[in-house]
Backbone as CSV, one residue per row, in Angstrom:
resi,resn,N_x,N_y,N_z,CA_x,CA_y,CA_z,C_x,C_y,C_z
1,UNK,7.549,1.607,80.249,6.103,1.156,79.466,6.394,0.173,78.433
2,UNK,5.644,-0.590,78.308,5.621,-1.756,77.571,5.295,-1.649,75.981
3,UNK,5.714,-2.621,75.131,5.229,-2.470,73.842,3.814,-2.962,73.774
4,UNK,2.978,-3.146,74.852,1.470,-3.688,74.793,0.798,-2.376,74.921
5,UNK,1.370,-1.378,75.342,0.583,-0.116,75.687,-0.725,0.242,74.405
6,UNK,-1.656,0.192,74.814,-2.951,0.311,74.109,-3.532,1.735,73.422
7,UNK,-3.581,1.567,72.300,-3.709,3.062,72.011,-5.371,2.876,71.431
8,UNK,-6.000,4.248,71.875,-7.530,4.314,71.725,-7.991,4.345,70.540
9,UNK,-9.293,4.113,70.043,-9.739,4.393,68.759,-9.698,5.698,68.497
10,UNK,-9.795,6.814,69.208,-9.772,8.276,69.240,-8.597,8.451,68.688
11,UNK,-7.372,8.050,69.179,-6.112,8.195,69.321,-5.668,7.897,67.804
12,UNK,-5.853,6.741,67.467,-5.528,5.919,66.172,-6.147,6.662,65.135
13,UNK,-7.390,7.145,65.267,-7.890,7.672,64.068,-7.341,9.176,63.870
14,UNK,-6.829,9.985,65.019,-6.226,11.004,64.719,-5.018,11.108,63.995
15,UNK,-3.964,9.857,64.309,-2.839,9.565,63.825,-3.132,9.258,62.468
16,UNK,-4.138,8.366,62.406,-4.560,7.766,60.934,-4.501,9.180,60.103
17,UNK,-5.511,10.027,60.585,-5.858,10.968,59.582,-4.918,12.042,59.315
18,UNK,-4.137,12.268,60.469,-2.482,13.057,60.081,-1.876,12.657,58.795
19,UNK,-1.626,11.362,59.037,-0.920,10.482,57.684,-1.539,10.795,56.572
20,UNK,-2.903,10.390,56.550,-3.591,10.509,55.244,-3.447,11.934,54.614
21,UNK,-3.951,12.770,55.511,-3.696,14.365,55.044,-2.463,14.718,54.537
22,UNK,-1.358,14.683,55.408,-0.032,14.994,54.872,0.644,14.141,53.878
23,UNK,0.279,12.758,53.716,1.326,11.987,52.854,0.426,11.100,51.722
24,UNK,-1.228,11.482,52.237,-1.897,10.683,51.195,-2.021,9.062,51.522
25,UNK,-1.215,8.908,52.477,-1.275,7.291,52.766,-2.339,6.594,53.704
26,UNK,-2.860,5.406,53.322,-3.954,5.045,54.066,-3.361,4.145,55.409
27,UNK,-3.788,4.268,56.662,-3.199,3.076,57.460,-4.754,2.573,57.820
28,UNK,-4.958,1.137,57.167,-6.060,0.364,57.586,-6.189,0.296,58.933
29,UNK,-7.723,-0.139,59.245,-8.122,-0.341,60.686,-7.696,-1.540,61.356
30,UNK,-6.803,-2.200,60.761,-6.321,-3.502,60.854,-4.698,-3.304,61.426
31,UNK,-4.215,-2.050,61.455,-2.720,-1.565,61.432,-2.572,-0.931,62.911
32,UNK,-3.481,-1.190,63.702,-3.237,-0.843,65.177,-1.936,-1.314,65.803
33,UNK,-1.810,-2.672,65.442,-0.319,-3.360,66.093,0.965,-2.698,65.390
34,UNK,0.875,-2.331,64.056,1.903,-1.686,63.473,2.037,-0.213,64.083
35,UNK,1.091,0.689,64.066,1.187,2.143,64.799,1.892,1.969,66.359
36,UNK,1.391,1.042,66.894,2.066,0.956,68.363,3.393,0.308,68.060
37,UNK,3.460,-0.588,67.494,4.882,-1.057,67.261,5.963,-0.143,67.037
38,UNK,5.637,0.872,66.061,6.766,1.707,65.716,6.557,3.192,66.709
39,UNK,5.640,3.219,67.236,5.428,4.667,67.766,5.566,4.318,69.489
40,UNK,5.440,3.312,70.203,5.463,2.979,71.646,6.935,3.622,72.215
41,UNK,7.960,3.583,71.783,9.373,3.934,72.322,9.337,5.532,71.969
42,UNK,8.727,6.157,71.354,8.488,7.612,71.268,8.015,8.240,72.207
43,UNK,6.773,7.556,72.631,6.134,7.806,74.103,6.790,7.554,75.146
44,UNK,7.598,6.714,75.188,8.302,6.371,76.553,9.487,7.660,76.501
45,UNK,10.113,8.007,75.211,11.053,8.987,75.370,10.643,10.440,75.836
46,UNK,9.327,10.642,75.385,8.898,11.675,75.926,8.093,11.756,77.189
47,UNK,8.030,10.587,77.920,7.196,10.546,79.101,5.423,10.780,78.928
48,UNK,5.142,10.176,77.772,3.612,10.091,77.769,3.066,8.996,77.852
49,UNK,2.171,8.672,78.619,1.353,7.565,79.086,0.468,7.156,78.126
50,UNK,-0.136,7.976,77.168,-1.094,7.478,76.501,-0.760,7.992,74.887
51,UNK,-1.314,7.736,74.055,-1.153,8.049,72.174,-2.007,9.442,72.208
52,UNK,-2.901,9.757,73.224,-3.507,10.859,73.020,-2.714,12.403,73.409
53,UNK,-1.959,12.156,74.664,-1.072,12.931,75.038,0.152,13.111,73.916
54,UNK,0.501,12.082,73.368,1.556,12.006,72.383,1.309,12.818,71.135
55,UNK,-0.172,12.573,70.727,-0.345,13.047,69.622,-0.746,14.664,69.806
56,UNK,-1.125,15.013,71.089,-1.184,16.497,71.215,-0.064,17.098,71.412
57,UNK,0.992,16.343,71.805,2.079,16.961,71.637,2.726,17.202,70.221
58,UNK,2.646,16.298,69.465,3.209,16.482,67.683,2.488,17.369,67.551
59,UNK,1.172,17.736,67.776,-0.007,18.427,66.985,0.696,20.268,67.618
60,UNK,1.419,20.247,68.489,1.532,21.446,69.023,3.354,22.172,68.294
61,UNK,3.500,23.368,68.613,4.448,23.724,67.845,5.594,23.487,68.146
62,UNK,5.532,23.197,69.755,7.065,22.229,69.815,7.090,20.958,69.556
63,UNK,6.121,20.144,68.851,6.375,19.166,68.085,6.712,18.961,66.971
64,UNK,6.852,19.963,66.331,7.021,20.287,64.901,8.093,19.101,64.538
65,UNK,9.334,18.691,65.060,10.513,17.987,64.959,9.619,16.494,65.003
66,UNK,9.063,16.181,66.106,8.653,15.055,66.294,7.446,14.739,65.238
67,UNK,6.674,15.448,64.889,5.783,15.430,63.740,6.569,14.438,62.252
68,UNK,7.945,15.146,62.201,8.378,14.677,61.046,8.871,13.122,61.407
69,UNK,9.257,13.131,62.726,9.855,11.708,62.847,8.493,10.915,62.886
70,UNK,7.473,11.256,63.638,6.322,10.193,63.752,5.924,9.685,62.205
71,UNK,6.028,10.647,61.088,5.888,10.473,59.802,6.740,9.718,59.298
72,UNK,8.143,9.864,59.583,9.086,8.991,59.057,8.763,7.281,59.464
73,UNK,8.380,7.192,60.754,8.499,5.821,61.058,7.176,5.319,60.720
74,UNK,6.161,6.260,60.400,4.620,5.375,59.762,4.760,5.066,58.204
75,UNK,5.657,5.706,57.646,5.614,5.839,55.879,6.880,5.005,55.478
76,UNK,7.712,4.631,56.447,8.829,3.766,55.656,8.322,2.452,55.339
77,UNK,8.912,1.855,53.943,8.283,0.591,53.836,9.664,-0.017,53.130
78,UNK,9.736,-1.383,52.883,10.630,-2.070,52.931,11.038,-2.221,51.109
79,UNK,12.496,-2.412,50.991,12.856,-2.268,49.726,14.221,-3.032,49.550
80,UNK,14.706,-3.397,48.511,16.112,-4.065,48.282,16.399,-3.669,46.993
81,UNK,17.874,-4.256,46.544,18.166,-3.900,45.326,17.670,-5.060,44.394
82,UNK,17.429,-4.108,43.172,16.763,-5.009,41.968,15.592,-5.740,42.192
83,UNK,14.545,-5.101,43.266,13.415,-5.532,43.556,12.475,-5.773,42.132
84,UNK,11.774,-6.650,41.664,11.147,-6.885,40.431,12.315,-6.200,39.259
85,UNK,12.761,-7.562,38.933,13.728,-7.105,38.128,13.464,-7.160,36.549
86,UNK,12.394,-7.195,36.401,12.064,-7.330,34.834,11.986,-5.667,34.659
87,UNK,11.416,-4.798,35.537,11.787,-3.492,35.013,13.025,-2.776,35.021
88,UNK,14.137,-3.303,35.382,15.499,-3.185,35.179,16.099,-3.703,33.703
89,UNK,15.325,-4.785,33.578,15.626,-5.053,32.128,15.018,-4.602,31.124
90,UNK,13.945,-3.992,31.545,13.287,-3.078,30.166,13.999,-1.735,30.242
91,UNK,14.316,-1.275,31.195,15.114,-0.176,31.319,16.208,-0.046,30.390
92,UNK,17.236,-1.358,30.695,18.245,-1.601,29.827,18.234,-1.678,28.266
93,UNK,16.985,-2.679,28.252,16.741,-3.317,26.542,15.999,-2.669,25.974
94,UNK,15.068,-1.762,26.565,13.911,-1.071,25.796,14.392,0.464,25.720
95,UNK,14.334,0.875,27.112,14.478,2.547,26.911,15.879,3.114,26.572
96,UNK,16.856,2.574,27.281,17.923,3.218,26.892,18.573,2.866,25.372
97,UNK,18.010,2.233,24.821,18.395,2.132,23.508,17.739,3.038,22.708
98,UNK,16.459,3.336,22.932,15.715,4.632,22.428,16.096,5.952,22.552
99,UNK,16.936,5.964,23.606,17.386,7.508,23.836,18.692,7.846,22.853
100,UNK,19.083,6.613,22.154,20.175,7.106,21.315,21.199,8.081,21.866
101,UNK,21.773,7.694,22.663,22.770,8.558,23.185,22.289,10.158,23.783
102,UNK,21.193,10.316,23.923,20.714,11.623,24.393,21.055,11.377,25.882
103,UNK,20.768,12.502,26.533,20.770,12.779,27.870,19.876,11.993,28.381
104,UNK,19.939,11.045,29.638,18.934,10.041,30.515,18.625,10.668,31.720
105,UNK,17.232,11.324,31.755,17.147,11.724,33.330,16.101,11.176,33.891
106,UNK,16.228,10.480,35.108,15.381,9.393,35.911,14.812,9.997,37.033
107,UNK,13.587,9.781,37.377,13.305,10.305,38.790,12.741,8.976,39.464
108,UNK,13.167,8.796,40.531,12.914,7.650,41.382,12.182,8.127,42.396
109,UNK,10.762,8.306,42.285,9.741,9.395,43.234,9.381,8.396,44.583
110,UNK,10.024,7.334,44.865,9.652,6.869,46.415,10.957,5.896,46.658
111,UNK,12.149,6.914,46.911,13.364,6.184,47.000,13.660,5.369,48.212
112,UNK,12.814,5.381,49.489,13.242,4.849,50.812,14.776,4.931,50.974
113,UNK,15.310,3.962,51.463,16.657,3.714,51.782,17.891,3.963,50.573
114,UNK,17.052,4.095,49.366,18.234,4.276,48.620,18.449,2.875,47.461
115,UNK,17.979,1.721,48.059,18.257,0.819,47.136,17.941,0.590,45.405
116,UNK,16.835,1.141,45.638,16.206,1.394,44.088,17.078,2.294,43.302
117,UNK,17.253,3.382,43.614,17.712,4.509,42.649,19.549,4.092,42.300
118,UNK,19.918,3.296,43.341,21.553,3.084,43.335,21.206,1.437,42.100
119,UNK,20.207,0.771,42.143,19.988,-0.202,41.066,19.941,0.466,39.946
120,UNK,18.992,1.563,39.706,19.208,2.328,38.319,20.346,2.667,38.005
121,UNK,21.098,3.420,38.938,22.323,3.855,38.575,23.159,2.937,38.122
122,UNK,23.165,1.593,38.813,24.415,0.506,38.145,23.790,0.391,36.877
123,UNK,22.393,0.041,36.233,22.335,-0.059,34.880,22.851,1.105,34.051
124,UNK,22.505,2.020,34.752,22.770,3.200,33.301,24.143,3.242,33.752
125,UNK,25.168,3.093,34.235,26.654,3.075,34.355,26.926,1.776,33.448
126,UNK,26.349,0.593,33.621,26.820,-0.462,32.887,26.423,-0.259,31.137
127,UNK,25.553,0.507,30.843,24.790,0.569,29.523,25.345,2.195,28.967
128,UNK,25.409,3.138,29.754,25.731,4.215,29.230,27.366,4.917,29.898
129,UNK,27.920,4.224,30.698,29.187,4.386,31.084,29.167,5.769,31.847
130,UNK,30.184,6.627,31.440,30.261,8.263,31.926,29.335,9.125,31.124
131,UNK,28.152,8.574,30.568,27.691,9.553,29.410,26.735,10.265,30.397
132,UNK,25.716,11.034,29.763,25.154,12.076,30.128,23.855,11.421,30.910
133,UNK,23.978,11.119,31.854,22.717,10.739,32.686,22.841,11.223,34.475
134,UNK,21.910,11.259,34.811,21.593,11.425,36.287,20.213,10.990,36.963
135,UNK,20.211,11.171,38.016,19.145,10.353,38.558,18.811,11.520,39.560
136,UNK,17.204,11.865,39.833,16.689,12.458,41.108,16.124,11.454,41.946
137,UNK,16.030,11.125,43.157,15.719,10.239,44.217,14.894,10.811,45.230
138,UNK,13.571,10.754,45.214,12.844,11.467,46.587,12.189,10.689,47.501
139,UNK,11.716,11.198,48.378,11.162,10.438,49.442,10.560,11.611,50.534
140,UNK,9.536,11.105,51.120,8.752,12.082,52.053,9.279,11.822,53.535
141,UNK,10.405,10.982,53.643,10.826,10.466,54.901,12.490,10.999,54.699
142,UNK,12.819,12.117,55.767,14.076,12.759,55.594,15.022,11.588,56.209
143,UNK,14.647,10.842,57.285,15.300,9.621,57.760,16.021,8.886,56.703
144,UNK,15.236,8.172,56.029,15.274,7.240,54.950,16.414,7.724,53.913
145,UNK,16.219,8.980,53.597,17.084,9.655,52.673,18.521,9.690,53.164
146,UNK,18.711,10.222,54.540,20.183,10.412,55.104,20.794,9.039,54.987
147,UNK,19.920,7.634,55.097,20.563,6.287,54.968,20.679,6.271,53.570
148,UNK,20.176,6.559,52.570,20.294,6.508,51.090,21.451,7.325,50.489
149,UNK,21.957,8.336,51.041,22.686,9.178,50.762,24.194,8.644,50.943
150,UNK,24.390,7.696,52.331,25.609,7.233,52.660,25.809,5.989,51.538
151,UNK,25.010,5.472,51.054,25.198,4.232,50.051,25.802,3.036,50.961
152,UNK,25.721,2.822,52.140,25.854,1.648,53.147,24.902,1.076,53.181
153,UNK,25.160,-0.595,52.957,23.901,-1.252,53.457,24.741,-2.669,54.282
154,UNK,23.457,-3.438,54.699,24.184,-4.387,55.492,24.200,-5.660,54.209
155,UNK,25.342,-6.793,54.435,25.873,-6.951,53.236,24.879,-8.228,52.928
156,UNK,23.970,-8.392,53.813,22.795,-9.756,53.408,21.980,-9.062,52.299
157,UNK,22.093,-7.701,52.357,20.875,-7.195,51.337,21.660,-7.148,49.835
158,UNK,22.596,-7.830,49.595,23.149,-7.857,48.156,22.584,-8.827,47.244
159,UNK,21.746,-9.664,47.815,21.688,-10.884,47.340,20.845,-10.827,45.857
160,UNK,20.425,-9.701,45.517,19.638,-9.488,44.011,20.934,-9.017,43.205
161,UNK,21.712,-8.468,43.582,22.672,-7.629,42.820,23.151,-8.457,41.515
162,UNK,23.260,-8.472,40.451,24.016,-9.270,39.707,25.582,-9.401,39.898
163,UNK,26.350,-10.257,39.681,27.663,-10.471,40.092,28.329,-9.657,39.614
164,UNK,28.329,-9.160,38.232,29.051,-8.119,37.644,28.783,-6.646,38.063
165,UNK,27.584,-6.443,38.590,27.381,-5.187,39.113,27.695,-5.167,40.503
166,UNK,27.897,-6.276,41.470,28.699,-5.976,42.360,29.988,-5.984,42.470
167,UNK,30.630,-6.420,41.447,31.933,-6.415,41.359,32.265,-5.162,41.203
168,UNK,31.618,-4.390,40.051,31.975,-3.212,39.637,31.487,-2.058,40.239
169,UNK,30.474,-1.933,41.049,30.045,-0.947,41.798,29.784,-1.061,43.122
170,UNK,30.251,-1.957,43.851,29.980,-2.012,45.019,31.366,-2.617,45.907
171,UNK,31.477,-2.181,47.326,33.008,-2.278,48.033,32.449,-3.124,49.332
172,UNK,33.150,-4.147,49.473,32.645,-4.695,51.040,33.611,-3.833,52.149
173,UNK,33.010,-3.576,53.446,33.456,-3.069,54.482,34.538,-4.053,55.098
174,UNK,35.365,-3.177,55.604,36.555,-3.803,56.540,36.661,-3.226,58.109
175,UNK,37.062,-3.998,59.155,37.044,-2.990,60.218,35.636,-2.983,60.863
176,UNK,35.378,-1.628,61.338,34.394,-1.458,61.793,33.244,-1.749,60.837
177,UNK,33.339,-1.688,59.820,31.958,-1.752,58.608,31.993,-3.270,58.074
178,UNK,32.692,-4.255,58.555,32.836,-5.576,58.360,31.615,-6.350,58.225
179,UNK,30.785,-6.875,57.470,29.503,-7.081,57.369,28.854,-6.132,56.483
180,UNK,29.384,-5.057,55.929,28.495,-3.961,55.147,28.838,-3.735,54.030
181,UNK,28.184,-3.041,53.213,28.576,-2.998,51.819,28.339,-1.590,51.397
182,UNK,29.375,-1.023,50.545,29.015,0.503,50.543,29.215,0.379,48.394
183,UNK,28.316,1.194,48.053,28.346,1.596,46.823,29.412,2.594,46.351
184,UNK,30.030,2.565,45.324,31.211,2.950,44.987,30.676,4.792,44.881
185,UNK,31.510,5.594,45.349,31.610,7.107,45.323,31.087,7.777,43.904
186,UNK,31.660,6.946,42.944,31.241,7.523,41.285,29.844,7.384,41.158
187,UNK,29.374,6.135,41.509,27.983,5.985,41.255,26.935,6.901,42.173
188,UNK,27.251,6.831,43.469,26.194,7.822,44.286,26.661,9.283,43.773
189,UNK,27.556,9.675,43.512,27.815,11.196,42.932,26.806,11.549,42.109
190,UNK,26.502,10.560,41.058,25.370,10.675,39.895,23.803,10.838,40.438
191,UNK,23.575,10.553,41.733,22.083,10.606,42.243,22.186,11.716,43.008
192,UNK,20.635,12.330,43.129,20.617,13.695,43.764,19.182,13.282,44.425
193,UNK,19.618,13.384,46.079,18.501,13.173,46.787,17.927,14.123,47.496
194,UNK,16.513,14.016,47.617,15.872,15.411,47.862,14.424,14.865,48.711
195,UNK,14.027,15.510,49.457,12.768,15.530,50.474,11.624,15.838,49.387
196,UNK,10.572,15.172,49.225,9.579,15.519,48.424,8.244,14.789,48.706
197,UNK,7.207,15.621,48.925,5.910,14.872,48.981,5.243,14.679,47.560
198,UNK,4.674,13.543,47.665,3.891,13.242,45.978,2.769,13.822,46.062
199,UNK,2.049,14.385,47.321,0.874,15.166,46.918,1.018,16.540,46.366
200,UNK,2.382,16.996,46.263,2.532,18.043,45.517,3.381,17.911,44.073
201,UNK,3.157,18.672,43.264,3.900,18.691,42.033,5.263,19.042,42.155
202,UNK,6.236,19.028,41.459,7.581,19.516,41.544,7.342,21.004,41.120
203,UNK,8.282,21.663,41.565,8.426,23.186,41.278,9.532,23.120,40.033
204,UNK,9.229,24.072,39.138,9.970,24.432,37.969,9.305,23.711,36.902
205,UNK,10.282,23.289,35.961,9.882,22.973,34.397,10.679,21.703,34.079
206,UNK,11.181,21.202,35.029,12.088,19.699,34.731,11.463,18.716,34.185
207,UNK,12.137,18.298,33.107,11.456,16.856,32.913,12.180,15.628,32.753
208,UNK,11.284,14.724,33.075,12.404,13.052,33.284,11.787,12.623,32.067
209,UNK,12.725,11.765,31.882,12.709,10.530,30.552,11.961,9.160,31.340
210,UNK,12.397,8.964,32.234,11.764,7.934,32.993,11.195,8.289,34.722
211,UNK,9.900,7.956,35.336,9.664,7.993,36.583,9.479,6.692,37.000
212,UNK,10.242,6.403,37.754,9.720,5.160,39.053,9.205,5.491,39.945
213,UNK,7.755,4.808,40.123,7.000,5.121,41.106,6.553,3.678,41.547
214,UNK,7.246,2.806,42.322,6.689,1.277,42.772,6.522,1.157,43.906
215,UNK,5.252,0.255,44.058,4.983,-0.193,45.526,4.529,1.145,46.593
216,UNK,4.224,2.163,45.506,3.342,3.465,46.544,2.196,3.345,46.355
217,UNK,1.879,3.546,45.238,0.415,3.785,44.829,-0.670,2.729,45.805
218,UNK,-0.377,1.420,46.287,-1.041,0.697,47.226,-1.418,1.197,48.296
219,UNK,-0.761,2.245,48.905,-1.282,2.954,50.256,-2.166,4.062,49.949
220,UNK,-2.538,4.460,48.603,-3.450,5.522,48.458,-4.701,4.969,48.005
221,UNK,-5.668,5.780,48.133,-6.944,5.744,47.780,-7.301,6.170,46.036
222,UNK,-8.274,6.052,45.660,-8.375,6.441,44.031,-8.104,7.900,43.917
223,UNK,-8.624,9.040,44.518,-8.344,10.257,44.332,-7.244,10.617,44.672
224,UNK,-6.713,9.919,45.656,-5.026,10.455,45.949,-4.281,9.807,44.824
225,UNK,-4.568,8.723,43.956,-3.732,7.938,43.143,-3.674,9.063,41.875
226,UNK,-4.794,9.365,41.761,-5.475,10.467,40.302,-4.382,11.781,40.693
227,UNK,-4.530,12.166,41.859,-3.678,13.337,42.298,-1.997,13.324,41.841
228,UNK,-1.695,12.358,42.613,-0.220,12.265,42.679,0.455,11.741,41.086
229,UNK,-0.565,10.743,40.336,-0.041,10.659,39.120,0.043,11.841,38.212
230,UNK,-1.219,12.621,38.258,-1.274,13.738,37.882,-0.123,14.761,37.849
231,UNK,0.263,15.083,39.231,1.392,15.686,39.414,3.101,15.107,38.929
232,UNK,3.027,13.643,38.980,4.272,13.235,38.197,4.150,13.637,36.543
233,UNK,2.990,13.605,35.999,2.870,13.877,34.732,3.387,15.053,34.110
234,UNK,3.277,15.952,35.177,3.792,17.272,34.749,5.099,17.280,34.322
235,UNK,5.778,16.599,35.074,7.270,16.459,35.138,7.843,15.138,34.247
236,UNK,6.875,14.345,33.308,7.372,13.218,32.608,7.091,14.022,31.358
237,UNK,8.419,13.968,30.308,8.165,14.314,29.112,7.398,13.876,28.067
238,UNK,6.694,14.301,27.131,6.267,13.310,25.945,6.900,12.404,25.613
239,UNK,6.444,11.136,25.582,7.153,9.787,25.279,7.722,9.521,26.441
240,UNK,7.778,9.664,27.476,8.274,9.337,28.706,7.867,8.024,29.182
241,UNK,8.410,7.320,29.777,7.963,6.258,30.686,7.561,6.299,32.143
242,UNK,6.469,5.675,32.541,6.058,5.639,34.041,6.229,4.089,34.406
243,UNK,6.704,3.509,35.419,7.021,2.483,35.594,6.650,2.331,37.308
244,UNK,5.220,1.352,37.205,4.760,1.210,38.802,5.003,-0.366,39.347
245,UNK,4.678,-0.500,40.284,5.381,-1.658,40.880,4.358,-2.813,40.063
246,UNK,4.716,-4.114,40.080,3.859,-5.012,39.584,2.514,-5.378,40.219
247,UNK,2.629,-5.147,41.567,0.963,-5.348,41.944,0.027,-4.042,41.949
248,UNK,0.716,-3.079,41.083,-0.291,-1.753,41.003,-0.769,-1.546,39.502
249,UNK,-1.784,-0.813,39.219,-2.264,-0.442,38.266,-2.759,0.926,38.084
250,UNK,-3.259,1.337,37.111,-3.634,2.830,36.695,-5.263,2.420,36.478
251,UNK,-6.204,1.425,36.597,-6.929,0.993,36.460,-8.135,2.084,36.915
252,UNK,-9.093,2.442,36.342,-10.099,3.168,36.733,-9.716,4.739,37.049
253,UNK,-8.520,5.055,36.429,-7.891,6.532,36.576,-7.871,7.257,35.013
254,UNK,-8.031,8.381,35.157,-8.304,9.213,33.691,-7.128,10.010,33.700
255,UNK,-6.207,9.204,32.785,-4.892,9.677,32.745,-4.347,9.952,31.266
256,UNK,-4.873,9.317,30.318,-4.211,9.237,28.918,-3.126,8.731,28.632
257,UNK,-2.626,7.556,29.477,-1.369,7.086,29.494,-1.403,5.984,28.350
258,UNK,-0.315,5.256,27.708,-0.396,4.201,26.906,0.159,2.999,27.733
259,UNK,-0.383,1.829,28.026,-0.082,0.759,28.591,0.753,-0.005,27.584
260,UNK,1.893,-0.273,27.901,3.134,-0.854,27.352,2.972,-2.496,27.628
261,UNK,2.955,-2.569,28.900,2.594,-4.215,29.858,2.495,-3.879,30.926
262,UNK,1.879,-4.732,31.539,1.425,-4.584,33.280,2.575,-3.597,33.765
263,UNK,2.111,-2.738,34.602,3.086,-1.689,35.374,3.807,-0.756,34.556
264,UNK,3.788,-0.965,33.413,4.659,0.032,32.212,3.759,0.949,31.298
265,UNK,3.741,2.106,31.555,3.186,3.162,30.774,4.035,3.909,30.007
266,UNK,3.396,4.730,28.942,4.175,5.613,28.215,3.156,6.837,28.276
267,UNK,3.918,8.097,28.138,3.067,9.432,27.880,3.310,9.518,26.451
268,UNK,1.947,9.793,25.876,1.857,9.886,24.218,2.473,11.263,24.165
269,UNK,3.085,11.261,22.791,3.976,12.150,22.074,3.039,13.126,21.480
270,UNK,2.699,14.640,21.512,1.738,15.287,20.903,1.830,14.711,19.401
271,UNK,0.722,14.841,18.395,0.663,14.738,17.418,1.212,15.887,16.625
272,UNK,1.476,15.407,15.344,2.094,16.586,14.381,1.435,17.333,13.930
273,UNK,0.050,17.190,14.020,-1.333,18.322,13.731,-1.237,18.959,15.084
274,UNK,-1.068,18.512,16.040,-1.339,19.456,17.754,-0.259,20.539,17.380
275,UNK,0.957,19.859,17.098,2.304,20.742,17.285,2.031,21.949,16.289
276,UNK,1.520,21.584,15.157,1.251,22.727,13.993,0.347,23.837,14.393
277,UNK,-0.656,23.341,15.189,-1.841,24.278,15.524,-0.909,25.190,17.160
278,UNK,-0.265,24.574,17.897,0.552,25.341,18.716,1.544,26.189,18.129
279,UNK,2.152,25.995,17.124,2.879,26.869,16.536,2.413,28.093,15.841
280,UNK,1.023,27.826,15.445,0.318,28.928,14.874,0.245,30.275,15.693
């Protein structure tokens, strides 16, 4: 089978609709080449000659594992260490000092292969040392989470890591790992990686001081954005910070957040009057 296997409009819409229903992610009509480029090997693996036959398989009871694989392939996005560095500066210079040595709990809500939560961990380790801090990193893709847990990356991906962080928190591979870089175990141990779908709220009453949700909303339509942010707000403590990607905003959404600067928002703290009423 060649990489030029055609996908019919019917099959493309079936796959696109499944991704939207499951993950809330919109695959545009101009993304047929992306879909076929990522899936044609799966057709070859299972011996299907059309995308209709492949989707019929993934929709069956026997295709449950392949459904997860298909979703992984179609929702994985590029990331790198210290992407959009102004956010890490804000975390270090503005947020952490306001914690006044209190516990810091951060949720990286679309962690992909782990460069973002590991970047956050470097900032926290540098400023808070072995203090009381932890990171939850979640993604809808089990495949990228498996990669993230290893903390091992190609050495060419280190370009944006500050030199002192590189020296203190990373080790270059040798032997079979030559050309690779590993985040030190003491840093990796502070990050908990979990599978999570942003279309669902977190279970339990856990509250986070900061939530990073960067470069994800661009794949959602307005109703899905509203739902996703509402879900996140249930887990953000009053006074906590929400950080989006630089190309994203909450324009047109009714969320009651305070804009501190483009892409950085804060959840209001309940007023003293409201707290007195709740106490009565």
